[in-house]
C-alpha positions, 0 to 999 in steps of 0.5 A, spaced: 680 282 346 687 280 346 689 286 343 696 284 339 701 289 335 707 287 332 712 293 330 717 290 326 723 293 320 720 293 314 726 289 311 723 283 314 717 283 309 720 278 305 723 274 311 717 274 317 711 270 314 706 274 319 700 270 317 702 264 319 706 267 326 699 270 327 695 264 326 699 260 331 700 265 335 692 266 337 692 259 337 697 259 343 693 266 346 687 261 346 691 255 349 695 259 354 691 265 357 684 262 355 682 267 349 676 265 344 679 265 337 675 270 334 676 275 340 684 274 338 687 281 333 693 282 331 696 288 327 702 289 323 706 295 323 713 296 319 717 301 321 721 304 315 727 306 319 731 302 324 737 304 328 740 299 333 746 302 337 749 307 332 748 303 326 742 303 321 744 297 316 745 289 318 739 290 324 732 288 324 726 289 330 720 285 332 717 287 338 710 284 340 705 286 345 700 282 347 694 286 351 690 282 355 684 283 360 686 284 367 686 276 371 692 272 368 697 271 373 705 272 372 706 265 370 701 265 365 703 271 362 711 269 362 709 263 358 705 266 353 712 272 352 716 265 351 712 262 347 710 268 342 719 268 342 719 261 340 714 263 334 718 269 332 724 264 331 719 259 327 716 265 323 722 270 321 727 266 317 735 268 318 739 272 313 746 272 313 749 279 315 743 281 320 742 280 326 735 280 329 733 283 335 726 280 337 722 282 344 715 281 347 710 283 353 704 281 356 700 286 359 693 288 362 689 292 358 687 298 362 681 297 366 677 303 361 678 298 355 672 297 351 670 294 344 665 293 339 664 289 333 660 292 327 657 287 322 
């Protein structure tokens, strides 16, 4: 915990500094939500196709989901969500002719969530 998933348009490959984004987000999750840095895990999932409305050209999408163990209040989750959006603004380069649609959510992991680490 936390489990972070970043779904994004594959067309952002050259314009999204994913490693820097993940490092900055991990730091923010530690500072805002009291997570442990070694527990922060981020997976990036590029989507080959993106359609917004009825258009497939000129748009890119990024959606970040942060799953935390229950116990954080709504203000903490909202602050973390706003921080995620700010980090996306800094780590996804603008491209002429492309509209970036960015979103984020912070949610509680299900009570059944379990994990293990194997060296």
